[in-house]
C-alpha positions as CSV (number, residue, x, y, z in Angstrom):
1,M,-3.9,-22.9,12.1
2,P,-2.7,-20.4,14.4
3,S,-5.1,-17.6,15.8
4,K,-2.8,-15.1,17.1
5,L,0.2,-13.8,16.0
6,L,2.2,-15.1,18.9
7,D,1.3,-18.6,18.0
8,Y,3.5,-17.8,15.1
9,I,6.0,-16.3,16.6
10,K,6.8,-19.8,19.2
11,L,7.2,-21.2,15.6
12,I,10.5,-19.4,14.4
13,P,13.9,-20.1,15.6
14,S,14.6,-18.5,18.7
15,D,18.3,-17.3,17.3
16,R,16.7,-14.9,13.7
17,F,16.5,-11.5,13.6
18,F,13.1,-10.4,13.6
19,L,13.6,-6.4,13.5
20,K,16.4,-4.3,12.2
21,T,17.0,-0.6,11.9
22,D,19.5,2.3,12.9
23,G,21.3,0.2,15.8
24,K,18.7,-1.0,17.0
25,N,18.4,-5.3,16.2
26,V,15.7,-7.2,17.7
27,T,15.8,-11.5,17.4
28,Y,12.6,-13.5,17.6
29,M,13.8,-15.0,21.1
30,Q,13.6,-11.0,22.6
31,L,10.4,-10.8,21.3
32,Y,8.4,-13.3,22.6
33,K,10.0,-12.7,26.3
34,F,9.2,-8.9,25.5
35,T,5.5,-10.2,24.0
36,S,4.8,-12.1,27.6
37,D,5.8,-9.4,29.6
38,F,3.8,-7.4,27.9
39,I,0.8,-9.7,28.5
40,E,1.1,-10.5,32.1
41,E,1.7,-6.5,32.5
42,Y,-1.1,-5.2,30.9
43,S,-3.5,-8.7,30.9
44,C,-6.1,-6.2,31.8
45,L,-6.5,-5.5,28.0
46,K,-7.8,-9.3,27.8
47,G,-10.5,-9.5,25.9
48,K,-11.2,-5.7,24.9
49,N,-11.6,-3.5,22.2
50,C,-8.8,-1.7,21.9
51,A,-6.8,1.4,19.9
52,L,-3.6,1.3,19.0
53,I,-1.3,4.6,18.1
54,S,2.2,4.5,17.8
55,Q,4.5,7.1,16.9
56,D,7.1,5.2,14.8
57,R,6.9,2.1,13.2
58,F,9.5,0.0,15.0
59,S,7.8,0.8,18.4
60,L,4.1,-0.8,17.0
61,A,5.6,-3.7,14.8
62,L,7.4,-4.7,18.8
63,Y,4.1,-4.4,20.3
64,L,1.9,-5.5,18.0
65,P,2.2,-9.5,18.6
66,A,1.3,-8.0,22.5
67,V,-1.8,-5.8,21.7
68,D,-2.7,-8.7,19.2
69,Y,-2.7,-11.8,21.9
70,L,-4.9,-9.8,24.5
71,A,-7.5,-8.1,22.3
72,S,-10.5,-9.1,20.6
73,S,-10.6,-6.9,18.0
74,V,-7.2,-4.1,17.2
75,F,-8.0,-0.8,15.7
76,L,-4.9,0.2,13.8
77,Q,-5.3,3.5,14.2
78,A,-3.5,6.0,11.1
79,N,-2.1,9.2,12.6
80,D,-3.9,11.2,10.1
81,L,-7.4,10.9,10.7
82,D,-9.0,13.8,11.6
83,S,-10.4,13.7,15.2
84,S,-13.8,13.6,14.6
85,V,-13.9,10.5,12.0
86,V,-11.4,8.9,14.8
87,N,-14.6,9.4,17.3
88,N,-16.8,8.0,14.8
89,F,-14.6,5.2,14.2
90,Y,-14.0,4.3,18.2
91,E,-18.1,4.3,18.4
92,K,-18.7,2.3,15.2
93,A,-15.9,-0.2,17.0
94,G,-17.2,-0.2,20.4
95,I,-13.5,0.6,21.2
96,E,-12.9,0.6,25.0
97,F,-8.9,0.8,25.6
98,I,-6.5,3.7,23.7
99,V,-3.4,2.3,23.5
100,T,-0.5,4.9,23.0
101,I,2.8,4.2,23.0
102,S,5.8,6.6,22.6
103,K,8.9,6.6,21.0
104,N,10.6,5.6,24.7
105,N,8.5,3.0,25.1
106,K,6.0,4.9,27.1
107,I,3.1,3.3,27.6
108,D,0.0,5.1,27.9
109,I,-3.4,3.2,28.1
110,K,-7.3,5.2,27.9
111,S,-10.2,3.8,29.3
112,I,-13.1,5.4,27.2
113,T,-16.8,4.6,27.4
114,S,-18.0,2.7,24.4
115,L,-21.9,3.7,22.8
116,K,-21.9,0.6,21.1
117,S,-19.8,-3.0,21.3
118,Y,-19.8,-5.6,17.8
119,N,-17.7,-7.9,20.0
120,I,-15.5,-8.4,16.6
121,A,-13.8,-12.1,17.8
122,N,-10.3,-11.5,16.7
123,G,-10.5,-8.4,14.8
124,W,-8.3,-6.3,12.9
125,L,-9.3,-3.0,12.2
126,M,-8.0,-0.4,9.7
127,A,-9.1,2.8,8.3
128,T,-8.9,3.4,4.3
129,S,-6.3,6.0,2.7
130,G,-9.7,7.9,1.7
131,T,-7.9,9.2,-1.6
132,T,-10.9,8.8,-3.5
133,G,-13.6,10.1,-0.3
134,S,-14.4,9.7,3.4
135,P,-12.4,7.0,5.2
136,K,-13.9,3.6,5.5
137,L,-13.2,1.4,8.6
138,V,-13.1,-2.2,7.8
139,S,-12.8,-5.2,9.8
140,Y,-10.3,-8.9,9.4
141,T,-9.4,-11.8,11.0
142,L,-6.0,-13.2,10.6
143,D,-6.4,-15.7,8.6
144,R,-8.3,-14.0,6.0
145,L,-5.5,-11.0,5.9
146,I,-2.5,-13.7,5.6
147,S,-4.5,-16.1,3.3
148,T,-1.9,-15.6,0.7
149,A,1.2,-14.9,2.9
150,Q,4.3,-17.5,1.9
151,K,4.6,-19.4,5.6
152,N,7.3,-21.6,4.8
153,I,9.5,-20.8,8.0
154,K,12.7,-23.0,6.2
155,R,12.2,-20.0,3.0
156,G,11.1,-17.4,5.4
157,A,14.8,-17.2,6.6
158,D,16.1,-16.0,3.0
159,Y,14.4,-12.9,3.2
160,N,14.7,-10.0,4.9
161,W,11.9,-7.2,4.1
162,G,12.1,-3.5,4.1
163,L,9.3,-2.0,5.4
164,C,8.5,1.8,2.9
165,Y,5.0,1.5,4.5
166,D,3.2,2.6,7.9
167,L,2.1,-0.5,9.8
168,N,-1.5,0.8,10.9
169,R,-2.2,0.9,6.9
170,F,-3.0,-2.5,4.5
171,A,0.2,-2.5,2.7
172,G,2.2,-2.0,5.6
173,L,0.9,-4.9,7.6
174,Q,1.0,-7.3,4.7
175,V,4.5,-6.9,4.8
176,Y,4.7,-7.2,8.7
177,L,2.6,-10.4,8.4
178,Q,4.4,-12.0,5.6
179,V,7.6,-11.4,7.9
180,V,6.0,-13.1,10.7
181,V,4.4,-16.2,9.7
182,A,7.3,-17.2,7.3
183,G,10.1,-16.1,10.4
184,S,11.2,-13.4,7.9
185,T,13.6,-10.5,8.7
186,L,12.1,-6.7,8.8
187,T,14.3,-3.8,8.4
188,I,12.3,-0.7,9.3
189,S,12.5,2.7,7.7
190,E,10.7,5.3,9.7
191,N,8.4,7.7,7.7
192,D,10.7,10.7,8.7
193,H,13.3,9.2,6.4
194,S,14.1,10.9,3.0
195,I,14.3,8.1,0.7
196,H,18.3,8.5,-0.1
197,D,18.6,7.6,4.1
198,M,15.7,4.6,3.9
199,V,18.0,2.9,0.9
200,N,20.8,3.7,3.1
201,V,19.7,2.0,5.8
202,F,18.1,-0.9,3.9
203,S,21.5,-1.4,1.7
204,I,23.5,-1.4,5.8
205,N,21.5,-4.4,6.5
206,E,21.0,-6.4,3.0
207,V,17.4,-6.2,2.8
208,N,16.7,-8.0,-0.6
209,A,12.7,-7.8,-0.6
210,I,10.8,-4.7,-0.9
211,S,7.0,-3.8,-1.2
212,A,6.5,-0.6,-2.4
213,T,4.0,1.8,-4.7
214,P,4.9,2.6,-8.5
215,S,5.5,5.7,-7.1
216,F,7.4,5.3,-4.8
217,W,9.8,2.8,-6.9
218,Q,9.9,6.0,-8.9
219,K,11.6,8.0,-6.1
220,V,13.2,5.3,-5.1
221,L,15.2,4.7,-8.9
222,M,16.0,8.7,-9.1
223,S,18.2,8.0,-6.2
224,E,22.0,8.2,-6.5
225,N,22.3,5.0,-4.1
226,S,19.8,3.1,-5.7
227,S,22.1,0.9,-6.8
228,Q,23.3,-0.2,-3.7
229,L,20.1,-2.9,-2.9
230,Q,20.7,-6.2,-3.9
231,L,16.9,-7.4,-4.4
232,T,15.8,-10.8,-5.4
233,K,11.7,-10.0,-4.7
234,I,10.0,-7.1,-5.9
235,T,6.5,-6.5,-4.9
236,L,4.2,-3.4,-6.5
237,G,0.5,-2.3,-5.4
238,G,-1.5,0.4,-4.5
239,E,-1.3,2.2,-8.0
240,I,-0.8,0.7,-12.2
241,S,2.3,-0.7,-12.2
242,T,3.1,0.7,-16.2
243,Q,5.0,-1.6,-18.3
244,S,7.8,2.2,-17.6
245,I,8.4,1.3,-14.2
246,L,8.3,-2.4,-14.8
247,D,11.3,-2.2,-17.1
248,A,13.0,0.1,-15.4
249,L,12.8,-2.1,-12.4
250,A,14.0,-5.4,-14.3
251,Y,16.9,-3.8,-16.0
252,Q,18.0,-1.7,-12.5
253,Y,18.0,-5.0,-10.5
254,K,18.5,-8.3,-13.0
255,G,18.2,-11.0,-11.6
256,A,14.7,-10.4,-8.7
257,T,11.4,-11.6,-9.2
258,I,8.8,-9.0,-9.6
259,T,5.3,-8.9,-9.1
260,H,2.4,-6.6,-9.2
261,I,-0.1,-7.2,-6.6
262,Y,-4.0,-5.9,-6.6
263,A,-5.6,-5.3,-3.4
264,S,-7.2,-2.6,-1.4
265,T,-8.1,-2.0,2.5
266,E,-11.5,-2.9,1.4
267,A,-11.0,-6.4,-1.1
268,G,-8.1,-7.7,0.5
269,V,-5.3,-9.3,-1.8
270,G,-7.2,-10.0,-5.1
271,F,-4.2,-11.5,-7.3
272,A,-0.6,-11.2,-8.5
273,V,0.9,-10.3,-11.6
274,K,4.6,-12.1,-12.4
275,D,5.4,-11.9,-15.9
276,K,6.8,-8.3,-15.8
277,R,4.0,-6.9,-18.0
278,S,1.7,-4.6,-17.4
279,G,-2.1,-5.1,-17.0
280,F,-3.1,-8.8,-16.4
281,P,-4.2,-11.8,-18.2
282,V,-7.7,-11.8,-19.7
283,G,-7.8,-15.3,-18.5
284,Y,-8.1,-14.2,-15.4
285,L,-11.4,-13.5,-16.3
286,T,-12.7,-16.9,-16.6
287,E,-14.5,-18.8,-14.5
288,N,-11.2,-21.5,-13.9
289,N,-8.7,-19.1,-13.8
290,G,-6.7,-21.0,-10.7
291,L,-6.9,-17.9,-8.4
292,D,-9.5,-18.4,-5.9
293,I,-11.6,-15.1,-6.1
294,S,-13.7,-14.6,-9.3
295,I,-13.8,-11.1,-11.6
296,K,-15.9,-9.4,-14.0
297,I,-15.9,-6.2,-15.8
298,I,-18.9,-3.8,-16.1
299,D,-19.2,-0.8,-17.9
300,K,-15.0,-1.1,-17.7
301,E,-15.3,-0.9,-13.7
302,L,-14.0,-4.0,-12.3
303,W,-15.2,-6.3,-9.7
304,I,-14.0,-8.7,-7.5
305,K,-16.1,-12.0,-5.7
306,S,-13.3,-12.6,-3.1
307,L,-13.1,-15.1,0.1
308,R,-9.8,-13.0,1.5
309,S,-12.3,-9.4,1.6
310,N,-12.7,-7.7,4.7
311,T,-15.7,-9.5,7.4
312,Q,-17.4,-6.2,8.3
313,L,-17.3,-3.1,7.2
314,L,-18.3,-0.6,10.1
315,E,-18.2,2.4,8.9
316,G,-18.7,3.9,4.8
317,N,-20.0,2.0,1.9
318,L,-19.3,-0.7,-0.6
319,E,-21.2,-1.6,-4.1
320,V,-21.9,-5.2,-4.0
321,D,-23.8,-6.9,-6.3
322,E,-26.4,-10.1,-5.9
323,Q,-23.5,-12.2,-6.7
324,G,-21.3,-11.0,-4.0
325,Y,-19.4,-9.1,-6.0
326,V,-17.4,-6.0,-4.7
327,N,-17.2,-3.2,-7.2
328,T,-13.5,-1.9,-7.0
329,G,-13.8,1.6,-8.5
330,D,-10.9,1.0,-10.9
331,L,-11.3,0.9,-14.7
332,V,-9.7,-1.4,-17.0
333,E,-9.8,-2.1,-20.4
334,S,-9.3,-5.5,-22.6
335,I,-6.4,-5.3,-24.9
336,Q,-6.1,-8.1,-26.6
337,D,-4.7,-10.4,-24.4
338,R,-4.2,-8.0,-21.5
339,V,-6.4,-6.1,-19.2
340,V,-4.9,-3.3,-18.3
341,F,-6.1,-0.4,-15.5
342,L,-7.0,2.8,-16.9
343,G,-7.5,4.5,-13.6
344,R,-9.9,5.0,-10.1
345,S,-13.5,5.8,-11.5
346,S,-13.6,8.5,-9.6
347,G,-10.6,10.3,-10.5
348,A,-11.8,10.6,-13.7
349,I,-10.9,14.6,-15.3
350,N,-14.3,16.1,-17.0
351,V,-13.4,17.6,-20.1
352,G,-15.7,19.4,-21.6
353,G,-18.6,16.6,-20.7
354,N,-15.5,13.8,-21.7
355,K,-14.1,11.9,-18.9
356,V,-10.5,12.1,-18.6
357,M,-8.1,9.3,-16.7
358,P,-4.9,11.1,-15.3
359,E,-3.1,7.5,-14.8
360,K,-3.5,7.5,-19.0
361,I,-2.0,10.8,-19.8
362,E,0.7,10.0,-17.2
363,V,2.0,7.0,-19.0
364,V,2.5,9.0,-22.3
365,I,4.6,11.6,-20.4
366,N,6.6,8.7,-18.6
367,E,7.4,7.1,-21.9
368,N,9.6,10.0,-22.8
369,D,13.7,9.8,-21.8
370,I,14.1,12.3,-20.6
371,V,11.0,12.2,-18.0
372,S,11.4,10.8,-14.4
373,Y,7.9,10.5,-13.5
374,S,5.0,13.1,-13.8
375,R,1.5,14.0,-12.0
376,V,-1.6,14.6,-13.7
377,F,-4.6,16.5,-12.1
378,G,-7.8,18.7,-13.7
379,K,-7.9,22.4,-12.8
380,S,-11.2,24.1,-12.6
381,N,-12.6,26.2,-16.0
382,S,-15.2,28.1,-16.1
383,M,-16.1,27.0,-19.9
384,I,-15.6,23.5,-20.0
385,G,-15.5,22.4,-16.1
386,S,-11.7,21.5,-16.0
387,I,-8.6,21.6,-18.3
388,V,-5.6,18.7,-18.5
389,C,-2.3,20.2,-16.5
390,A,0.7,18.3,-15.7
391,E,3.6,18.8,-13.3
392,I,6.5,16.8,-14.8
393,V,10.3,15.4,-12.8
394,L,13.1,15.2,-15.4
395,T,15.6,13.3,-15.8
396,A,19.1,14.4,-15.5
397,A,19.3,14.9,-18.9
398,G,16.0,16.6,-19.5
399,K,16.9,19.2,-16.8
400,S,20.2,20.3,-19.2
401,L,18.1,21.0,-21.7
402,D,15.8,23.9,-23.3
403,K,12.3,23.6,-21.4
404,K,10.5,25.0,-24.3
405,E,11.7,23.0,-26.8
406,V,11.2,20.4,-23.5
407,K,7.1,21.6,-23.4
408,K,7.6,21.1,-27.1
409,T,8.5,17.5,-27.5
410,I,6.1,16.3,-24.2
411,I,3.0,18.0,-26.2
412,S,4.1,16.7,-30.0
413,Q,4.3,13.1,-27.8
414,C,0.7,13.4,-26.1
415,K,-1.2,15.1,-29.7
416,N,0.1,12.0,-31.2
417,E,-1.0,9.2,-28.9
418,L,-3.7,10.7,-27.2
419,E,-7.5,12.7,-28.4
420,T,-6.9,16.4,-28.5
421,Y,-9.4,17.0,-25.3
422,E,-6.5,14.5,-23.4
423,V,-3.7,17.1,-24.1
424,P,-2.4,18.9,-21.0
425,V,-2.3,22.5,-21.7
426,L,-0.2,23.8,-18.7
427,L,2.9,21.8,-17.8
428,K,4.6,22.8,-14.9
429,F,8.8,21.1,-14.0
430,V,9.5,20.4,-10.7
431,D,12.2,18.7,-8.2
432,S,9.8,16.5,-7.3
433,I,6.1,15.0,-6.4
434,A,4.2,14.4,-2.8
435,I,3.3,11.1,-2.4
436,N,1.0,10.5,1.0
437,S,1.7,8.2,4.0
438,T,0.4,5.0,1.7
439,G,3.4,6.1,-1.0
440,K,0.6,6.8,-3.7
441,L,0.9,10.1,-5.9
442,I,-1.4,13.1,-3.9
443,R,-3.5,14.1,-6.8
444,F,-5.8,16.2,-5.0
């Protein structure tokens, strides 16, 4: 198996398009030439541990194969990490060079003194998002990152992937690597694009495959130009894929295959579900599940053992049992033939000693036809610890109705389907709900 991205690039027909974006196209032949020139000019990076920083997605996509070929390890540094976290990661990873790429293709290489060196062979280093605690730093080998990727170059020509994530995050890197190893095309939407502009870029460039979080897909479906997309492949990950969002995507993009993927930066790609139902089959918990991974539930927490997980945890903590199972921190529940996700154990709201899962309440709220999507969160209360609050984005039809009546309808629905302590105390109607750099709802 090839050990570097450049080895895969050599296998792709040279006239295929690799990158597309506003006014810029790059073929695989141009990528190979560009990468070869970089390798010759910056041979000082050979065998070194490098941090790679880019101001935009296009530049990072262009330079990544070159830095990967030269470096022993590549830390894909996210731009939103605190400087104290970054410095600690540099030390733990033994970073020797910082490679910064500006939008005008200006390369700045800075040598730094490393206090430690772990000598990670062919390592890809990434930070977790830190949404439920301090960011962790993990390393992967390329073969683990692409272990579930489709590598048929003939089939790869059929797909033009739209990039919705930053490449220095696990989900974005997964899309990028799938493109490279199959010889597909990657159409890039920059992170400062609005949803409307992103959809336009994807539509103009004939994107037919997109991977995004459920929260991101909600925003896409709300965009007035979402029907312009002609999609044949849809994937969801990073958050709970509720039945409502799966149904909405199936209705909007008839004929597209829809897959929700369970994966994390720490555990890698776990498993995929393709039956357009939320959760996953209870059969996945059996010993012979055909998934190349093992899954178990302990006290409603999901544990996974996989050969696709990270090769080394450089910073942070993971709970691993004596059998090698990793505690994912996700709460689940078996209901008949299905295992459904309840939310992150660390994200529970304490209401008078009761553990309340925001995601469970959001599912109920989002069932209403006049609701596009919602965000449930806790607000401190001196008497009971926290009270349940919700921000709600209404559909066009919902916005035309009396807000008091809408609140009554939503509260009534919640009372019918939830425990008393789970019913939101405060409802606020908003025009939009923010998501972070990984496409997930900002909950804190």
